[in-house]
N, C-alpha and C positions, 0 to 999 in steps of 0.2 A: 696925907689926906686920904680919907676913905673914898672908895670907888662909888660913883653914883648908882642908885638902884633904878633900873630901867625895865619897864614892862611895856611891850609894844603890841599887845593884842588884848583888847577889852571891849565889852559891849554894854550898851545902855538900853533904856526903854524905847529908844528910837528904832531898835530892832528887837532882839530877843533877850536882853538883859532885864534885870529888875531894879537897877539903880537909874535914876535920871542922870543926865550928863553932869549936873552939878553934884549930885550925890556920888557919882563915880570919882570925880576929882577929890571930893572930901574923903572918900574911902581910901584912895590911893595915898593921899597926903598923910592920913592917920597911920598907914602902914609903912611910912618912911620912903615912899616912892619919890624919886627926884625927877624922873622923866616918864611920862605916861603917853600911850597912844590910844586914841579913841577910834575904833575900827568896827563900826556897826555894819550889818549886812546890807549892801546895796543902797546905802544912803549916807549923806553927809549932814543930815538934819540936826544932829546934836552938836556940831562943831561950835557954833556961836555961844551956846549956853556953857559948854565946857571951858571955852576961853575966858568967858566972863567970871567963872568960878575959880580960876587959878589963884592959889595963894602966892605970895611974894616968893620968887626964886624957883618955883616949880616950873618945869617945861612941859609943853604939850606938843606931841607929834600928831597932826591931823591925818586921818586915813579912813579906809573903808575895807570891808571884806567882800570881794566879788564872788558871786555864785557862778561856777564854771563847770565845764565838762572837758574831759581829757582822754586821749587814748591811754591805755594802760601800759603799752609797750609789750603786750602779749596778744595772742590771737583770740581775744574775747571782747565783749562790748565795752564802749567807753564808760568812764566812771565819773561821778560827781566829785569835784574838787573845789578848793577855795583858794583864792589869790588875794593876798594883802597888798593894797596899794597905799603908799605913803606920800604925803607932801605934794599931791597932784593938784592942778587947778580945778576946783569943783565946777567952774563955769565952762570948761572945755565942752564943746558941742557933743563930742562922742560920749564923754562921761555922762553928761546930763541925759542924753537920749537913752543910753544903755541902762543906766540906773533906774530911769523911769520905767523902762520895759521890764526889767527884772522885778521891780516892786509890783507891777501889774501881774506878772506871772505868779509871784508869791500870793497875791490877793486871791486870784482865781484858784490856785492850788488849795489854799486853806478853806475857801468856800466849798470846794469839792469834797475835801476830807470831812468837814463838818457834816455835809449832807449825807455822806456814806455812813457816818457813825450814827446820825439821827435815824436814818432808815433802818439801821440794825438795832434800834431801841436804846441807844445811849442817851443820857439826859443832857444833850448839848444842842445849841442852836447858834446860828450865825450872829445874832445880836449880842448874845452873852459872850461869845468868844472874842468878837471884835471890840467889846468894851474894854478888853485888856490892852488895847493898842492906843497910845496917845495919838493926837492929831498928826498926820503925816508920817507915822512910824511905818517901818517895813515889817510886814506880817511874816510869821514863821510858825512852825509846828509847836514851839514852846508855848505859844499863846493858847493853842488848843489843849496842850498838856496841863496848863494851869487851870483851865476850865474843868478838865476832868478831875483834877485834884479837889477843886472847890465843890464839885458835885459828889465827891466821895467815891468815885469809881476806882481811883488809885490813890496811893498815899504820897507819891512824889512825882516830880517831873521825870526823873530818871526811870521810874517804874512805868510811867505812861509810854515813854519811848521804847522800853524793853518789851512791853507786852502788846502795845497797840499801834504806835506811830512809827515804827522802824521802816526803813526802806524795804519795799516789797510786801508790807503787811496788806491785809485785805482792804484796809482803809487808805492806803497810800495813794497819792496822786502825784505823778511826776510834773516837773516844770521844765521849760526850755531855757537852759542856762547858756552862758557865753562860752564860746570856744576859748580855751585857756591861752592859746597863742595870741588870739585876737585881743584878749584882755591885757596881756603883757604889753602888746603894742599900743593899746589905748592908754594905759597908765603912763607909758613913756612919752607918748605924744602930748599928754597933758602936763608934762614936766615932772612927773613923779618917778618913784622907784617901786618895782614889783617884787614881792617876796612870796614864795610858794608856802602856803600855810599847812602845817602838820601833814606832810606828804605820806608818812608811814604810820598813821594812826590806825593800826590794824584792828583794834577792838571796835572800830566803827564800821568795818566791812572791808570790801575790796580796796586795794590801794594800787598806785602806779608802780612801775618798775623804776629803779634809779636812772635808767637810760633816758627816761622822759625828761628828767631834770637836766641832764647833760644837753639834750636837744634844745630845751628852753633857754639854757644859759647862753647858747650860741645865738638865740633869737632875741636876747635882751633881758632875760630874767636877771634881777639884781641880787636876790638872796633866797635863802631857804630857812624855814623855821626848824631848828634842830632840837632845842630843848623845849619840849612841850609835855604836858601831863600825860598825854596819850601815846608817847613814844617810849618804847622799850630801850634799855641801855645799849643793846647791840645795834639798834637802828639809829640811835643818836651818834654812835661812833661811826657808822657807815656814812651818815649824812655829813658829819663834820669832815671826814676825809674827802668826800665828794666835793664839798664846798671849797675846800682848800685847793683841790686839783683843778677845779674849773672856774675859779675866780668869783664864787658866790659868797655873799656876806652871810655868816651863820648867826642867826638870832635865837633868842629864847623868850618865851612869853607864857603867861598864865592862861590866856583865853578865858578871862574872867566874865561870868554871866550873872553875878549877884547870887541870889538864892536859887536860880534855875539850875545851878551846878554847885557842887561842893568844893570846887577848887578855889582857894583864896587868891586875892590879887597878889601879884609878885611871887607866886609859887615857883615860877621860872622867870629868869631875867636875861637881859642882853648886856654884853660888855660895852663899855664906853667906846672902845675902838670900832666895834661893829656899828654902833650908832653913827659915829663920825663918818664911816665909810658909806652908809646909806644916805646921809645928808649930802655927801659929795656927789653921789650919783643922781640925785634929784636936782635937775637944772631946769628952771623955768616955771616951776610950780609955786607952792607956798612954802614959807619957811617955818621953822620950829618957833613956837610962841613961848615967851618967858613971862611968867606972872610978876 
C-alpha cells in the first residue's frame, strides 16, 4: 500500500493565500494529497468551508499559524517566528482572544504600511489594498504586495517583498506578536499540539539558535517543521537530529500560498508516523476530519 501524501502547512484567502478554502482542498486533491492541514495566519475562519469541500476519503487537519516573537538564543534582539497549532479547540477563550488581538495588530500594521507608501508617492490606498481581503480575513503584507503588482510597481509578490516590504524596509511597520512560549502553552491548553514552523529559514532573515527549540521542547512544544522549502539540507539534518534527541515530531510541509509564492502544494510532505504522533499528542481539541 502506498504511503499517504501529507501536507501540514497551507494558506487560503482567509489569510495570505490566493485559493479559497474550497479551492485549496480541490488543489490538494488534484495533486494527490491524502491529508491536508489548513493553517491560516491567526485565524480559523476557513475551517468550515474547507471541511465542507472535502472529497470522499480525504482527511483535513484543522490548524492555524500563530504570529510570535522569540528570543534568538544569542545576545541580540528577539526575532519574529511562527508557530503552527494543530487540532486545538477554536472556541477556547485564550485562542479566541489572542487571535482577535493578532488580527487587529495585522490590520493596523497594514494600514500603517499603506500610509507610508502612499506618502512616498506609491499608487496604493487603504481601500484598494483591503479589497483583496475577504470578509473576516487576516490581513498581511502579501495583500499590499498584490496591490503593488496590480498597480504595475513590481512584477511579482516576491519582488514586492524583496524591494519594498521586507522587515526593516522604510515602509515596514512592526506588530506586537505573541511570546512563543505563551503560544505553545495556549495551544496545549486548547487541546492542540504546537509545531515550530520553519525555524531555520535563513533566507528570510535572522533565525533562532537550536537551543531555543530544546528549551521549548521542555515547555511542551510538540514538533518542529524540518522539511520546508526554505530549509537548506544541512539545517534539515540538524533539525532532524534535534527532534529525535528531544522527542519532537519532525514534520514536512509546502507552506503553500497559491500564486503568492511559487512553491506547489505537497512540495514537502510529512510521514504517516509523524502525523499519528501529532494526533496522539493533541488531547481535548478537535479531531482530524475525513471526507
